[in-house]
C-alpha positions as CSV (number, residue, x, y, z in Angstrom):
1,M,52.3,15.0,26.4
2,V,50.4,18.3,26.7
3,R,48.3,17.3,23.6
4,C,47.2,14.0,25.4
5,K,46.2,15.9,28.5
6,R,44.0,18.2,26.3
7,L,42.4,15.3,24.8
8,R,41.8,13.7,28.1
9,R,40.2,16.9,29.5
10,Q,38.1,17.1,26.3
11,Y,36.5,13.6,26.6
12,Y,36.4,13.1,30.3
13,N,34.6,14.9,33.1
14,G,36.0,15.7,36.5
15,N,35.1,12.4,38.0
16,E,37.2,10.6,35.3
17,N,34.0,9.0,33.8
18,P,33.6,8.8,30.0
19,R,31.1,11.4,28.7
20,Q,27.9,9.8,27.4
21,L,25.9,10.8,24.3
22,M,23.0,11.9,26.5
23,D,25.3,14.3,28.5
24,L,25.0,16.5,25.6
25,P,22.1,19.0,25.3
26,I,19.0,17.3,24.1
27,D,18.7,19.4,21.0
28,I,22.2,18.4,19.9
29,V,21.5,14.7,20.6
30,V,18.4,14.9,18.3
31,K,20.4,16.5,15.5
32,I,22.9,13.7,15.7
33,L,20.2,11.0,15.7
34,L,18.5,12.5,12.8
35,R,21.5,12.2,10.6
36,L,21.9,8.4,11.3
37,P,20.4,5.6,9.1
38,V,17.7,3.5,10.5
39,E,20.0,0.5,10.9
40,S,22.1,2.5,13.3
41,L,19.2,3.8,15.2
42,C,17.9,0.4,15.8
43,R,21.3,-0.5,17.3
44,I,21.3,2.6,19.5
45,R,17.9,1.6,20.9
46,C,19.7,-1.2,22.6
47,V,22.3,1.0,24.4
48,S,20.2,2.5,27.1
49,K,16.6,3.0,28.1
50,T,16.9,6.6,27.7
51,L,18.0,6.3,24.0
52,L,15.3,3.6,23.5
53,N,12.6,6.0,24.7
54,K,14.0,8.8,22.6
55,V,14.3,6.9,19.4
56,D,10.8,5.2,19.9
57,S,9.1,8.5,20.9
58,L,6.3,9.5,18.5
59,S,7.6,13.0,18.2
60,F,11.1,11.8,17.1
61,V,9.8,9.3,14.6
62,R,7.7,12.2,13.0
63,Q,10.8,14.4,12.9
64,Y,12.8,11.6,11.3
65,T,10.1,11.0,8.7
66,L,9.9,14.6,8.0
67,S,13.7,14.7,7.5
68,L,13.3,11.8,5.0
69,V,10.5,13.2,2.8
70,T,12.0,16.7,2.7
71,G,15.4,15.5,1.8
72,N,17.1,17.0,4.9
73,N,18.3,13.5,6.0
74,H,21.7,13.3,4.2
75,V,22.2,9.6,5.0
76,V,21.3,7.3,2.1
77,Q,18.9,4.5,3.2
78,V,20.1,1.2,1.8
79,P,17.2,-0.5,0.1
80,Q,16.3,-4.0,1.2
81,L,14.5,-6.8,-0.8
82,M,11.2,-8.5,0.1
83,C,9.4,-11.2,-1.7
84,F,5.5,-11.2,-1.8
85,A,4.4,-14.7,-2.5
86,Y,0.7,-15.6,-2.9
87,T,-0.9,-19.0,-3.0
88,S,-4.6,-19.6,-3.7
89,P,-6.5,-22.9,-3.5
90,S,-6.9,-25.0,-6.7
91,D,-10.3,-26.3,-7.7
92,G,-11.6,-29.0,-5.3
93,E,-9.2,-27.8,-2.4
94,E,-10.2,-26.2,0.8
95,D,-10.6,-22.4,0.2
96,T,-7.5,-21.1,2.2
97,T,-5.5,-18.4,0.6
98,S,-2.2,-17.5,2.1
99,V,0.3,-14.7,1.5
100,T,4.0,-14.8,2.6
101,L,6.3,-11.9,2.9
102,Q,9.9,-13.1,2.9
103,S,13.0,-10.8,3.2
104,L,15.8,-11.6,0.8
105,R,19.5,-11.1,0.5
106,Y,21.3,-10.6,-2.9
107,D,25.0,-11.0,-2.9
108,G,25.6,-8.9,-6.1
109,G,26.2,-12.0,-8.2
110,T,23.8,-14.9,-8.9
111,A,22.7,-15.9,-5.4
112,L,19.4,-14.6,-3.9
113,T,18.8,-16.2,-0.5
114,K,16.1,-16.0,2.2
115,G,16.7,-13.4,4.9
116,E,15.7,-13.3,8.5
117,Y,12.1,-12.0,8.3
118,T,9.1,-14.2,7.3
119,F,5.5,-13.1,7.7
120,T,2.5,-15.2,6.6
121,H,-1.2,-14.2,6.4
122,S,-4.0,-16.8,5.8
123,T,-7.6,-16.6,5.4
124,S,-10.4,-19.0,4.7
125,S,-13.4,-17.9,2.7
126,P,-16.3,-19.4,0.7
127,F,-14.9,-17.4,-2.2
128,H,-11.4,-17.3,-3.7
129,T,-9.8,-14.1,-2.5
130,S,-7.4,-12.2,-4.4
131,Y,-4.4,-10.4,-2.6
132,S,-2.3,-7.6,-3.8
133,I,0.3,-5.3,-2.6
134,C,-1.0,-1.8,-3.1
135,F,2.0,0.3,-2.0
136,V,5.2,0.4,0.0
137,F,5.8,3.3,2.3
138,Y,9.4,2.9,3.5
139,N,9.0,-0.4,5.5
140,L,5.3,-0.4,5.6
141,L,3.4,-2.5,3.1
142,C,-0.3,-2.2,2.3
143,M,-2.0,-5.5,1.4
144,A,-5.6,-5.5,0.2
145,W,-8.0,-8.0,-1.2
146,E,-11.2,-8.1,-3.3
147,D,-13.8,-7.6,-0.5
148,G,-12.3,-4.2,0.6
149,H,-10.4,-5.2,3.6
150,C,-7.0,-3.8,3.8
151,L,-4.0,-4.5,6.1
152,L,-1.0,-2.2,6.9
153,I,1.9,-4.4,7.6
154,N,5.4,-3.7,9.2
155,P,7.1,-7.1,8.6
156,L,10.3,-6.0,10.4
157,R,8.6,-5.4,13.6
158,R,5.9,-8.1,12.9
159,E,3.0,-5.7,13.3
160,V,-0.2,-5.8,11.4
161,L,-2.8,-3.0,11.6
162,I,-6.3,-3.7,10.1
163,L,-7.5,-0.5,8.4
164,P,-11.1,0.6,9.0
165,T,-13.8,-0.4,6.5
166,D,-16.9,1.6,5.8
167,S,-20.3,1.2,3.9
168,I,-18.9,2.6,0.6
169,E,-20.4,-0.6,-1.2
170,Q,-23.8,0.7,-0.2
171,L,-23.4,4.0,-2.0
172,T,-26.6,4.8,-4.0
173,K,-25.5,8.1,-5.7
174,Y,-25.3,6.5,-9.1
175,G,-28.5,4.5,-8.6
176,P,-29.2,0.7,-7.8
177,N,-27.6,-0.5,-11.1
178,S,-24.1,0.6,-9.8
179,E,-21.4,-0.9,-7.7
180,V,-18.3,0.4,-6.1
181,H,-15.0,-1.2,-6.8
182,I,-11.9,-0.2,-4.7
183,G,-9.1,0.1,-7.1
184,W,-6.0,1.9,-5.5
185,Y,-4.4,3.0,-2.4
186,G,-1.6,5.2,-1.6
187,M,0.2,6.6,1.6
188,G,2.1,9.7,2.4
189,F,3.2,12.1,5.1
190,D,1.6,15.6,5.5
191,N,4.4,17.7,6.8
192,I,2.0,20.5,7.8
193,T,0.0,18.6,10.3
194,N,2.8,15.9,10.9
195,T,0.4,13.1,10.2
196,Y,0.4,9.9,8.0
197,K,-2.4,9.7,5.6
198,I,-3.8,7.0,3.3
199,V,-5.7,7.8,0.1
200,R,-8.2,5.3,-1.4
201,I,-9.6,5.6,-4.9
202,S,-12.7,3.7,-5.9
203,M,-14.5,3.3,-9.3
204,I,-18.2,3.5,-9.6
205,L,-19.3,0.9,-12.2
206,S,-22.5,0.2,-14.0
207,K,-23.5,-3.3,-14.0
208,E,-25.6,-3.2,-17.2
209,P,-24.0,-2.2,-19.5
210,Y,-20.7,-2.6,-17.8
211,S,-18.8,0.7,-17.7
212,T,-17.2,3.2,-15.5
213,L,-19.6,6.0,-14.1
214,G,-17.3,7.9,-12.0
215,M,-14.6,7.8,-9.2
216,L,-14.5,8.6,-5.6
217,A,-11.5,9.4,-3.3
218,H,-11.2,9.1,0.4
219,V,-8.6,10.0,2.8
220,L,-7.8,8.2,6.2
221,V,-5.5,9.9,8.8
222,L,-3.6,7.1,10.3
223,G,-4.8,6.4,13.9
224,T,-8.4,7.6,13.1
225,S,-11.3,5.3,12.6
226,S,-13.1,6.7,9.5
227,W,-12.5,7.6,5.9
228,R,-13.2,11.1,4.8
229,E,-14.3,11.8,1.2
230,I,-12.5,14.5,-0.7
231,S,-13.4,16.5,-3.8
232,S,-10.4,15.7,-5.8
233,V,-10.3,12.5,-8.0
234,P,-7.7,11.2,-10.5
235,P,-8.1,12.5,-14.0
236,C,-7.9,9.0,-15.3
237,L,-7.6,5.4,-14.2
238,L,-4.4,4.5,-12.3
239,N,-1.9,1.6,-12.5
240,R,-1.4,-0.4,-9.3
241,A,1.7,-2.1,-10.6
242,Y,3.6,1.2,-11.3
243,N,3.5,3.3,-8.2
244,I,6.0,4.8,-5.6
245,C,5.9,6.8,-2.5
246,A,8.5,9.8,-2.7
247,Y,8.7,13.2,-1.1
248,G,5.9,12.4,1.2
249,D,3.4,12.1,-1.7
250,M,2.1,9.2,-3.8
251,H,2.8,8.7,-7.5
252,W,1.5,6.6,-10.2
253,L,2.9,6.1,-13.7
254,V,0.1,6.0,-16.2
255,K,1.0,4.5,-19.5
256,A,-0.6,6.1,-22.5
257,G,-0.5,5.7,-26.2
258,G,-0.4,8.0,-29.2
259,A,1.7,11.2,-29.0
260,I,1.9,11.3,-25.3
261,K,3.9,8.3,-24.0
262,S,3.3,8.3,-20.3
263,H,2.2,10.5,-17.5
264,I,2.7,10.7,-13.6
265,I,-0.2,11.4,-11.6
266,S,0.7,12.4,-8.0
267,F,-1.3,12.8,-4.9
268,D,-0.4,15.8,-2.7
269,F,-1.3,14.9,0.9
270,K,-0.8,18.3,2.2
271,N,-3.4,19.8,-0.1
272,E,-5.3,16.5,-0.6
273,E,-5.6,16.7,-4.3
274,F,-4.4,14.9,-7.4
275,C,-2.1,16.7,-9.9
276,W,0.0,16.0,-12.9
277,T,3.8,15.6,-12.4
278,P,5.6,16.1,-15.8
279,T,8.1,13.5,-17.1
280,P,11.3,14.5,-18.7
281,P,10.6,16.5,-21.9
282,T,13.2,14.3,-23.8
283,L,11.0,11.1,-23.1
284,Q,7.9,12.8,-24.3
285,S,9.4,14.1,-27.5
286,S,11.2,10.7,-28.3
287,N,9.9,8.5,-31.1
288,R,11.5,5.3,-29.7
289,D,9.3,2.3,-28.9
290,S,10.5,2.2,-25.2
291,K,9.2,0.9,-22.1
292,L,9.0,3.2,-18.9
293,H,9.3,2.2,-15.2
294,L,8.8,4.2,-12.1
295,L,10.8,3.8,-8.9
296,T,12.7,5.4,-6.2
297,L,16.4,5.6,-6.4
298,R,18.5,6.8,-3.5
299,G,15.5,8.4,-2.1
300,S,14.5,10.4,-5.4
301,M,11.8,9.6,-7.9
302,A,13.3,8.0,-11.1
303,I,12.1,6.8,-14.5
304,V,13.9,3.9,-16.1
305,E,13.3,3.8,-19.9
306,T,14.4,0.5,-21.7
307,F,14.4,0.0,-25.5
308,S,15.9,-2.5,-28.0
309,L,19.0,-1.8,-30.0
310,P,19.1,-2.6,-33.7
311,E,22.4,-4.4,-33.3
312,G,21.0,-6.6,-30.4
313,G,20.9,-6.0,-26.7
314,M,19.1,-3.4,-24.9
315,N,19.6,0.3,-23.8
316,V,18.7,1.4,-20.3
317,E,18.5,5.0,-19.4
318,I,17.6,6.4,-15.8
319,W,16.2,9.8,-15.2
320,V,16.2,11.2,-11.7
321,M,14.2,14.0,-10.3
322,K,16.7,16.6,-9.0
323,D,14.3,19.1,-7.6
324,Y,10.7,18.1,-6.8
325,A,9.5,21.6,-6.2
326,K,10.6,22.8,-9.6
327,K,10.0,19.3,-11.3
328,E,13.4,19.1,-12.8
329,W,14.8,15.9,-14.1
330,A,18.4,14.8,-15.1
331,R,19.6,11.7,-17.0
332,E,22.1,10.0,-14.7
333,Y,22.7,6.7,-16.5
334,N,22.8,5.6,-20.1
335,I,23.8,1.9,-20.4
336,N,23.9,-0.6,-23.1
337,V,23.3,-4.2,-21.9
338,D,23.8,-7.4,-24.0
339,M,20.6,-9.0,-22.8
340,R,17.1,-8.6,-24.5
341,P,14.3,-10.5,-22.7
342,E,11.6,-11.9,-25.1
343,F,9.0,-9.3,-24.3
344,E,11.6,-6.6,-23.7
345,L,10.3,-6.0,-20.0
346,K,7.1,-4.6,-21.3
347,Y,5.2,-6.2,-18.4
348,A,8.1,-6.1,-15.8
349,T,8.1,-3.9,-12.7
350,C,11.3,-2.1,-11.5
351,G,12.9,-1.6,-8.0
352,E,16.0,-0.6,-6.3
353,W,18.6,-2.8,-4.6
354,E,21.8,-1.7,-2.8
355,H,23.9,-1.1,-5.8
356,G,21.5,-0.8,-8.7
357,I,18.0,-1.6,-10.0
358,F,16.2,-4.9,-10.8
359,F,13.3,-6.0,-12.9
360,N,10.6,-8.4,-11.9
361,D,9.8,-10.9,-14.6
362,L,6.1,-10.7,-14.6
363,D,5.7,-12.1,-18.1
364,N,7.9,-15.1,-17.3
365,S,10.1,-14.4,-20.4
366,L,13.2,-14.9,-18.2
367,K,11.9,-17.7,-16.2
368,S,13.7,-21.1,-16.4
369,N,13.1,-22.5,-12.9
370,G,11.2,-20.4,-10.5
371,I,10.6,-16.6,-10.6
372,A,13.5,-14.9,-12.2
373,I,14.8,-11.3,-11.5
374,F,17.0,-9.3,-13.8
375,F,19.6,-7.4,-11.7
376,L,21.6,-4.5,-13.1
377,D,24.7,-3.2,-11.1
378,L,25.2,0.5,-11.8
379,R,28.7,0.5,-10.4
380,C,30.0,-1.6,-13.3
381,D,27.1,-2.2,-15.7
382,S,27.0,-5.8,-15.1
383,I,23.9,-7.9,-15.6
384,N,22.8,-11.0,-13.6
385,L,19.7,-13.2,-14.0
386,V,18.7,-14.5,-10.5
387,T,16.0,-16.9,-9.4
388,C,13.8,-16.3,-6.4
389,P,14.2,-18.9,-3.7
390,L,10.6,-19.2,-3.2
391,E,9.9,-21.5,-6.2
392,T,6.8,-23.3,-5.1
393,E,4.5,-20.4,-4.8
394,Q,1.8,-19.6,-7.5
395,F,2.8,-15.9,-7.8
396,S,5.8,-14.1,-6.6
397,K,7.0,-10.5,-6.8
398,I,10.1,-8.9,-5.4
399,M,9.8,-5.5,-3.8
400,S,12.3,-3.0,-2.4
401,Y,11.8,-1.2,0.8
402,S,13.8,1.2,3.0
403,G,13.8,1.5,6.8
404,S,11.8,3.7,8.9
405,L,11.0,4.0,12.6
406,I,7.3,3.9,12.2
407,S,5.6,1.5,14.7
408,L,1.9,0.5,13.9
409,R,1.5,0.1,17.7
410,D,1.2,3.9,17.9
411,Y,-1.9,3.9,15.5
412,G,-4.3,1.3,16.8
413,T,-4.7,-2.2,18.1
414,L,-2.5,-4.6,16.4
415,G,-3.6,-8.0,15.0
416,Y,-0.3,-9.8,15.2
417,T,2.0,-12.2,17.2
418,N,5.3,-11.3,18.3
419,E,7.3,-14.3,17.5
420,P,9.5,-14.9,14.4
421,N,7.6,-16.7,11.5
422,D,4.3,-16.5,13.3
423,E,1.1,-16.4,11.3
424,L,-1.8,-14.2,11.4
425,V,-5.1,-15.9,10.6
426,T,-8.3,-14.2,10.0
């Protein structure tokens, strides 16, 4: 009985009312909130107006992002799946191009179903326009197309921010026989200034003869209206299909031939410079004819190496960066699977789902009816081949993303509608 009274005094105040979370000192409340996953914080927003204002405040969102990029947030964010589906007009049809972002649910077996969130963007142009997803920064997706326009999309909040454009195409530094082609974008977090930044890399091309004359790099601080040129440029061309955002920086896997198999080129948003990030020494010294893939795994940078086994099947090794400051890698998985795709995942991209990794079948070697995805469950080393439910689209790609509290509303005027399944038309 005495113990019960002590417990009662511990959890109730003198007026016999239960103590609320916000009765605690505000610094304690913030520390508690910073250790919660995004999904829990989204629920807490609905508890009270005070908690809503705290979780949505720009200062707390930046604190939370800082805890994610520095690894001080000890809660593993469960990755979610999103399908990017692109449809362009056929010859003779009206020139309307549309892009759909559809959230997906995977049951761990053979079922991949549509989720709650759908976002569609359409545009009409006298020219066929090519869209692409340039990067995924937590739950922000960058979608760009050939004419230089770029959107930053938060599909979960149904927010769209149109990034500023400039007159880069009018650049005359290399003479009238040159043109500018915007090749790559990346996003990160500068934890010195507590700002989100986007880097844009462009190629200067000669028209006749067609060749690369040089490269340019610009940085945009999210929320500002202009791009700023920087002196640092990548040491070589990048690959849009193999990039990740991790540790607040942007990383591209550059596949090479010869003695050196692959590099990682990173962009440090604090110092605004490109640099090399070494891959595991074992991979560099290996003579195997393997394929490398770059992804984030449980918040860390990871490399997946796949190669065919002489007796049949395929080996999958996963290397995880354990210390970003020291660039230390560790091999965490070495799995033999009894499936070997026709082109051995040479053209596939890789991502993370809740209990493992998946491969997009970009070469269609696994495709029987619709876009097929190769899922690997790291808990039990099981393999499943799953078809994407968006079967009618001309091009589809599955991506993984994790939650964040970032609202694009804080960084400019949105071009969006706030109802589910609404369509943004430009």
